C-alpha positions in Angstrom: -4.6 15.1 -1.5 -3.9 14.4 2.1 0.0 14.7 2.8 1.7 11.6 3.6 2.3 10.8 7.3 5.5 10.0 9.1 5.4 7.1 11.6 7.4 7.6 15.0 8.4 4.6 16.7 10.2 4.9 20.2 12.6 2.1 20.5 15.0 3.4 23.3 13.6 1.1 25.9 15.4 -1.9 27.5 12.3 -4.0 28.2 13.4 -5.3 31.6 10.1 -7.5 31.9 11.1 -9.6 28.8 14.2 -10.9 31.0 16.3 -11.1 27.7 19.9 -10.7 27.0 18.9 -7.8 24.6 16.3 -5.1 24.4 13.0 -7.0 23.5 12.8 -5.0 20.2 15.8 -6.8 18.9 14.5 -10.3 19.8 14.0 -12.5 16.7 10.4 -13.0 15.3 10.2 -15.5 12.6 13.9 -14.7 11.5 13.8 -10.9 11.7 14.0 -8.5 14.9 10.8 -7.3 16.3 11.6 -3.8 15.4 12.4 -4.7 11.9 9.1 -6.3 11.4 7.4 -3.1 13.0 9.0 -0.9 10.5 8.4 -3.3 7.9 4.6 -2.8 8.2 4.9 0.9 7.2 8.0 1.2 4.7 6.0 0.4 1.5 2.6 2.1 2.2 1.7 4.9 -0.1 0.5 7.0 2.5 3.6 6.9 4.6 6.3 9.4 4.1 8.9 7.7 6.2 9.7 6.2 9.7 11.6 7.8 12.6 13.1 5.3 15.1 14.2 6.5 18.5 17.0 4.4 19.8 19.0 4.2 23.0 22.3 6.3 23.4 24.6 3.4 23.3 22.5 1.0 21.1 24.9 -1.7 19.6 22.0 -3.3 17.6 20.5 -0.7 15.5 23.5 -0.7 13.0 22.5 -4.3 12.2 19.0 -3.6 11.1 17.9 -4.3 7.6 16.5 -0.7 7.7 19.5 1.0 8.9 20.5 2.9 5.8 17.2 2.9 4.1 16.3 6.4 2.6 12.9 6.5 4.2 14.1 5.5 7.8 15.8 8.0 10.1 17.2 7.2 13.6 17.5 9.6 16.5 18.9 9.2 20.0 15.8 8.9 22.4 15.4 9.6 26.1 14.8 7.8 29.3 11.1 7.5 29.2 8.9 6.7 26.2 7.6 10.4 26.3 10.9 11.7 26.1 11.7 9.8 23.1 8.3 10.8 21.4 9.3 14.5 22.3 12.7 14.2 20.6 11.3 12.5 17.7 8.6 15.1 17.2 11.3 17.9 17.4 13.3 16.1 14.9 10.5 15.7 12.7 9.3 19.3 12.8 12.7 20.8 12.9 14.6 18.7 10.6 12.5 16.8 8.2 9.2 18.6 7.6 8.5 21.8 9.4 4.8 21.8 8.2 3.8 18.2 9.1 0.4 18.2 10.1 -0.1 14.6 11.7 2.1 11.9 13.0 1.6 8.4 13.8 3.3 6.8 16.7 3.6 3.1 17.0 5.2 0.8 19.7 8.2 -0.9 18.6 7.1 -4.0 20.1 3.8 -4.2 18.1 5.0 -6.1 15.0 1.8 -7.7 13.8 -0.3 -4.4 12.9 -2.3 -5.5 9.8 -2.5 -3.2 6.7 -6.2 -3.0 7.2 -6.1 -1.7 10.7 -3.3 0.7 9.6 -5.7 1.7 6.6 -8.5 2.4 9.2 -6.6 4.9 11.2 -4.9 6.6 8.3 -8.0 7.2 6.7 -9.9 8.3 9.6 -10.3 12.1 10.1 -10.7 13.5 13.4 -9.9 17.3 14.8 -9.2 15.3 18.2 -7.0 12.7 17.0 -7.5 8.9 16.9 -6.1 5.6 18.4 -6.6 2.0 17.5 -8.1 0.3 20.5 -10.3 -2.9 21.5 -13.3 -3.1 23.5 -12.6 -5.1 26.7 -14.1 -8.6 26.6 -13.0 -9.6 30.2 -14.6 -8.6 33.4 -12.5 -5.6 34.7 -11.5 -5.3 38.2 -10.2 -2.2 40.1 -7.6 -3.0 42.8 -7.5 -1.0 46.2 -4.9 1.5 46.2 -2.8 0.1 48.9 -3.2 -3.8 48.8 -4.0 -6.3 46.0 -7.7 -6.6 46.8 -10.6 -6.0 44.7 -12.1 -2.6 45.3 -14.9 -2.6 42.5 -15.9 -4.2 39.2 -16.0 -1.7 36.3 -18.5 -1.5 33.5 -16.4 -3.2 30.8 -18.9 -1.8 28.1 -17.1 1.6 28.9 -13.7 0.1 28.8 -11.2 0.0 25.9 -7.7 -1.4 25.6 -5.4 1.0 23.9 -3.3 -0.1 21.0 -1.1 1.7 18.5 -0.7 3.5 16.2 -2.0 6.6 17.5 -2.6 9.5 15.3 -2.2 13.2 16.5 -1.3 16.7 15.1 2.7 16.7 15.6 2.5 20.2 17.3 -0.3 19.8 19.4 1.0 16.3 20.6 4.5 17.9 21.5 2.8 20.8 23.3 0.8 18.2 25.4 3.7 16.0 26.1 5.8 19.0 27.2 3.1 20.4 29.4 2.5 17.0 31.1 6.1 16.6 31.7 6.4 20.2 33.2 3.2 19.2 35.6 4.6 16.0 36.7 1.7 14.2 34.9 2.5 10.6 34.1 1.6 9.6 30.6 1.7 6.1 29.4 0.8 6.8 25.8 0.3 9.6 23.6 -3.6 9.6 24.0 -3.1 10.0 27.7 -1.0 13.3 27.2 -3.7 14.6 24.8 -6.4 13.7 27.4 -4.5 15.8 30.1 -5.0 18.9 28.0 -8.6 18.3 27.3 -8.8 16.4 24.1 -11.2 13.4 23.4 -9.5 11.3 20.7 -11.5 8.9 18.5 -11.6 5.0 19.2 -11.0 3.3 16.1 -11.4 -0.5 16.3 -8.1 -2.4 16.4 -7.4 -6.2 16.1 -6.7 -8.9 18.7 -3.5 -9.9 16.8 -2.2 -6.4 17.2 -0.4 -7.5 20.5 2.4 -5.9 22.4 5.3 -8.0 23.1 6.1 -7.4 26.7 6.6 -10.7 28.6 8.4 -13.9 27.5 5.1 -15.5 26.8 4.0 -12.7 24.4 6.8 -13.6 22.0 5.5 -17.2 22.0 2.0 -15.8 21.2 3.4 -13.6 18.4 5.3 -16.4 16.7 2.0 -18.6 16.5 0.2 -15.5 15.3 2.6 -14.6 12.8 2.7 -18.1 11.3 -1.2 -18.3 11.3 -1.2 -15.1 9.5 1.4 -16.0 7.1 -0.4 -19.3 6.3 -3.8 -17.6 6.0 -2.2 -15.1 3.5 -0.7 -17.9 1.4 -3.9 -19.7 1.3 -5.7 -16.5 -0.1 -3.2 -16.2 -2.8 -2.8 -19.7 -3.8 
């Protein structure tokens, strides 16, 4: 039987683009924090061993989480950048919790609308090169000139996918890729880009349009509407 997976959620950022009084992961979404709702996605899944949450060094909010003392949720102090937090989480996982862990899921703290169906797709997908949820681009994609906000070219949207999370990779390989990218000064914006930098070609697993990342104030409004719609849809299905 396949070994249960750990989920690593980097939540040490401050979310400056949200322009809020607290980090965006602690803003409310339908009565719970965004982070709590993101953790909730995984906590009762039979193929999930537990959740690792990377928080800021002086985080005053985490102790109020409904998952703060849950047996399957562990927290650790993250780093300045996302990649720093993920590296620390991987070391914590490999050295403290499960030294023979093979694969890990990394999920954005601000993606609280991941469905169980999408989660199952990536959990059940087997690939030697890792995998990530993503969506094919629908809009026409423009590339900007390097020095000014002018169109340089139109890209073939048939070859463009928009990355989501979770992303799934072998824990040891991901840690090594992140460490190597950092040592070489390579900027990585997600785990997949770190693996690409060492020659991996991860599988693209179809995600969902509703699996949005809350980054800007208007994203929270969209998430509230989507959450309400999804809850009402589920209630109708079970009535």
